[in-house]
C-alpha positions in Angstrom: 1.6 -66.0 19.8 1.9 -68.5 22.6 5.6 -67.6 23.1 4.6 -63.9 23.3 2.0 -64.6 25.9 4.4 -66.7 27.9 7.0 -64.0 27.8 4.4 -61.4 28.9 3.4 -63.7 31.8 7.0 -64.1 32.9 7.5 -60.3 32.7 4.4 -59.7 34.9 5.5 -62.2 37.5 9.0 -60.6 37.6 7.3 -57.2 38.0 5.2 -58.5 40.9 8.3 -60.2 42.5 10.3 -57.0 42.1 7.5 -55.0 43.7 7.3 -57.5 46.6 11.0 -57.3 47.1 11.0 -53.5 47.2 8.2 -53.6 49.7 10.1 -56.1 51.9 13.3 -54.0 51.6 11.3 -50.9 52.6 10.1 -52.7 55.7 13.6 -53.7 56.5 14.9 -50.2 56.0 12.2 -48.8 58.3 13.1 -51.3 61.0 16.8 -50.4 60.6 16.1 -46.7 60.9 14.0 -47.3 64.1 16.9 -49.2 65.7 19.4 -46.5 64.6 17.2 -43.7 65.8 18.7 -43.4 69.3 22.2 -43.3 67.8 21.2 -40.7 65.1 19.6 -38.5 67.8 22.7 -38.7 69.9 24.9 -38.0 66.9 22.9 -34.8 66.0 22.2 -33.6 69.6 25.5 -34.5 71.3 28.1 -34.4 68.5 27.1 -32.5 65.4 25.0 -29.9 67.1 27.7 -28.8 69.7 30.3 -28.8 66.9 28.3 -26.4 64.8 27.6 -24.2 67.8 31.2 -24.2 68.8 32.2 -23.2 65.2 29.8 -20.3 65.4 31.0 -19.3 68.9 34.6 -19.2 67.7 33.7 -16.1 65.7 32.0 -14.4 68.6 32.7 -12.7 71.9 30.7 -14.9 74.4 31.0 -14.9 78.2 28.1 -17.3 79.0 26.1 -14.5 80.6 25.3 -12.3 77.6 24.3 -13.1 74.0 27.2 -13.9 71.7 28.5 -10.8 69.8 30.0 -11.5 66.3 33.7 -10.4 66.1 34.8 -12.3 63.0 38.4 -13.5 63.1 39.4 -11.5 66.2 39.6 -14.6 68.4 42.0 -16.2 65.9 44.2 -13.1 65.5 44.4 -12.8 69.3 46.2 -16.1 69.3 49.1 -14.7 67.4 50.0 -12.5 70.4 49.0 -14.8 73.2 52.3 -15.9 74.8 50.6 -18.4 77.2 48.9 -20.1 74.3 52.3 -20.4 72.5 53.8 -21.9 75.6 50.9 -24.3 75.9 51.5 -25.5 72.4 55.2 -26.0 73.1 54.3 -28.0 76.3 51.8 -30.1 74.4 54.1 -30.8 71.5 56.8 -31.9 73.9 54.4 -34.2 75.7 53.3 -35.8 72.4 56.7 -36.1 70.7 58.3 -37.5 73.9 55.5 -39.5 75.4 54.0 -41.3 72.4 57.3 -42.9 71.0 58.4 -43.9 74.5 55.0 -45.4 75.3 54.9 -47.4 72.0 58.4 -48.6 72.5 57.6 -49.9 76.0 54.4 -51.4 74.8 56.2 -53.2 71.9 58.9 -54.4 74.3 56.4 -55.9 76.8 54.4 -57.4 73.9 57.5 -59.1 72.6 58.3 -60.6 76.0 54.7 -61.8 76.5 54.7 -63.3 73.0 57.3 -65.8 74.1 54.7 -67.9 75.7 55.0 -67.2 79.4 53.0 -69.1 81.9 50.0 -67.2 83.2 49.9 -65.0 80.1 46.2 -64.0 80.7 47.2 -62.8 84.2 50.2 -60.7 83.0 48.2 -59.3 80.1 45.5 -58.1 82.5 48.0 -56.6 84.9 49.8 -54.7 82.2 46.5 -53.5 80.6 45.1 -52.3 83.9 47.1 -48.9 83.9 45.5 -48.0 80.6 42.1 -48.3 82.2 43.1 -46.2 85.2 45.8 -43.9 83.9 43.5 -41.1 82.8 41.5 -41.2 86.0 41.6 -38.5 88.7 42.5 -41.1 91.4 45.7 -42.2 89.6 46.6 -38.6 88.9 46.3 -37.8 92.6 48.4 -40.9 93.4 51.0 -39.9 90.9 51.1 -36.4 92.6 51.8 -38.1 95.9 54.4 -40.4 94.6 56.4 -37.6 92.9 55.9 -35.1 95.7 58.7 -33.6 97.7 58.2 -36.3 100.4 56.7 -38.8 98.0 57.6 -42.5 97.5 60.3 -41.7 94.9 62.2 -39.4 97.1 61.9 -41.8 100.0 63.5 -44.5 98.0 66.3 -42.1 96.9 66.8 -41.1 100.5 67.6 -44.7 101.4 70.7 -44.3 99.1 71.6 -40.9 100.5 70.2 -39.0 97.6 68.2 -35.8 98.1 65.5 -35.9 95.5 63.9 -32.7 94.1 60.2 -31.9 94.2 59.5 -33.6 90.9 56.1 -31.9 90.3 57.1 -28.6 91.9 60.2 -28.1 89.8 59.6 -26.6 86.3 62.4 -28.7 84.8 60.9 -32.1 85.9 57.2 -31.5 86.3 56.4 -32.2 82.6 58.7 -35.2 82.7 56.7 -36.8 85.5 53.5 -36.4 83.5 55.2 -37.9 80.5 56.2 -40.9 82.7 52.6 -41.3 83.7 51.6 -41.4 80.0 54.3 -44.0 79.3 53.0 -46.1 82.2 49.6 -46.4 80.5 51.0 -48.6 77.8 48.5 -51.4 78.2 46.1 -50.7 75.3 48.8 -50.5 72.6 50.6 -53.5 74.2 47.5 -55.7 73.8 47.2 -54.6 70.1 50.9 -55.3 69.5 50.5 -58.7 71.1 47.6 -59.5 68.8 49.6 -58.4 65.8 52.6 -60.5 66.8 50.4 -63.6 67.0 49.4 -63.1 63.4 53.0 -63.2 62.0 53.6 -66.6 60.4 56.4 -68.5 62.2 57.7 -69.9 58.9 59.3 -66.5 58.2 61.4 -66.8 61.4 62.2 -70.4 60.6 63.5 -69.5 57.2 65.5 -66.6 58.6 67.1 -68.9 61.2 68.0 -71.3 58.5 69.7 -68.5 56.6 71.7 -67.6 59.7 69.8 -64.4 60.7 70.3 -63.2 64.3 67.5 -62.3 66.6 68.1 -58.6 66.0 68.1 -59.1 62.3 64.8 -61.1 62.5 63.3 -58.2 64.5 64.3 -55.6 62.0 63.7 -57.6 58.8 60.6 -59.5 59.8 58.8 -58.3 62.9 58.9 -54.6 62.3 57.8 -54.8 58.6 55.0 -57.3 59.4 53.9 -55.3 62.4 54.0 -51.9 60.6 50.2 -51.6 60.1 49.7 -52.2 63.8 52.4 -49.6 64.7 50.7 -47.2 62.4 47.3 -47.8 64.0 48.7 -47.3 67.5 50.7 -44.3 66.5 47.6 -42.5 65.1 45.4 -43.3 68.0 48.0 -42.4 70.6 48.9 -39.0 68.9 45.2 -38.1 68.8 44.7 -39.1 72.5 47.9 -37.3 73.6 46.8 -34.0 72.1 43.6 -34.3 74.0 45.2 -35.1 77.4 43.8 -33.0 80.2 43.2 -34.8 83.5 46.8 -35.6 84.4 48.0 -32.0 84.0 44.9 -30.6 85.7 45.3 -32.8 88.8 49.1 -32.8 89.1 49.3 -29.0 88.7 46.3 -28.2 90.7 44.5 -26.8 87.7 46.9 -23.9 87.1 49.5 -25.5 84.8 52.3 -24.8 87.2 55.0 -24.6 88.2 55.7 -21.6 85.8 53.3 -23.0 83.2 55.5 -26.0 82.7 52.5 -28.3 82.6 50.1 -25.9 80.9 48.7 -28.2 78.2 46.7 -26.7 75.4 43.6 -28.4 76.6 44.2 -27.1 80.2 44.6 -23.5 78.9 41.5 -23.9 76.8 39.6 -25.0 80.0 40.9 -22.0 81.9 39.8 -19.6 79.1 36.4 -21.2 78.7 35.4 -22.1 82.3 37.8 -20.1 84.3 37.6 -16.7 82.6 34.3 -17.4 80.8 35.9 -16.4 77.5 33.9 -19.1 75.6 34.3 -17.5 72.2 38.1 -17.6 72.5 38.0 -21.1 74.0 35.9 -22.3 71.0 38.4 -20.9 68.6 41.1 -22.7 70.5 39.2 -26.0 70.2 39.0 -25.6 66.5 42.7 -24.9 66.3 43.3 -28.1 68.2 41.1 -30.0 65.8 43.1 -28.6 62.9 46.4 -29.6 64.5 45.2 -33.1 65.2 43.8 -33.3 61.6 47.2 -32.1 60.2 49.2 -34.7 62.2 46.8 -37.5 61.2 47.0 -36.5 57.6 50.8 -36.4 57.8 50.8 -39.9 59.3 48.6 -41.3 56.5 50.7 -39.6 53.8 54.0 -40.9 55.3 52.6 -44.4 55.9 53.0 -45.4 52.3 56.8 -45.2 52.8 57.0 -47.4 55.8 53.8 -49.4 56.3 53.7 -52.7 54.5 50.7 -54.8 53.9 50.4 -58.5 52.8 49.2 -57.4 49.3 
């Protein structure tokens, strides 16, 4: 009987302890929710709410002045015959497919140079990172417009060698290229990430490769790239998402019209014109969701393909 009483006493104590722990956990949870409340309000009011409203507006005819009128899939079917939208997709794809690989290649090259242990590395790292902070700003876009103008700095340098340069941003054949060059110039953020990844590669791999007679190029292909592949994948996904959303550069350089001849008419710029220029907010909302789907598809493709070329330690 004494054993049964002792067991019963232990059970009651455990029950009390469990209740006390639950009460303490409840207080902790309440405190956590209080601290999370501003973020949760922002998530609902600034992110989820506008997204749901945008999805609804994509099925309506809405001009900001009158109540939305439900039109079903009309906005999406209109896109099939919208030549300017098709052109904007082509311009955006060209910008992404040309700009992202070039930017990552330049970022990796600079990271490899800085990884050699240069004197004043923090200074060079800050200088190279600075364009990433300023590259998407209006001021830099205006500066870029002046540099590549008909009488800009580039043509002034070419004139010193007797070369008559074109109007880089006023010529449809070179306007998009100048914006791509601006994108490549903002290589600082991926460069910093590449540099951090290079510092994590064990030097013993390179030492073993040198003992086996591997050249510098062979070490790069057989050691650096495979070990750095998760970082390359990370930068690739981020830069593709960011490039599809680019807007400021094209808006400033083209004066907001996507010219010349729609050669810099990014998808986001055309979306802006439809929504805030022509007040066709229903069509603009539908375009925004198409852009979301495009970004989602490319992100999914990257994740699916990553299993064939991204290598992890495990």
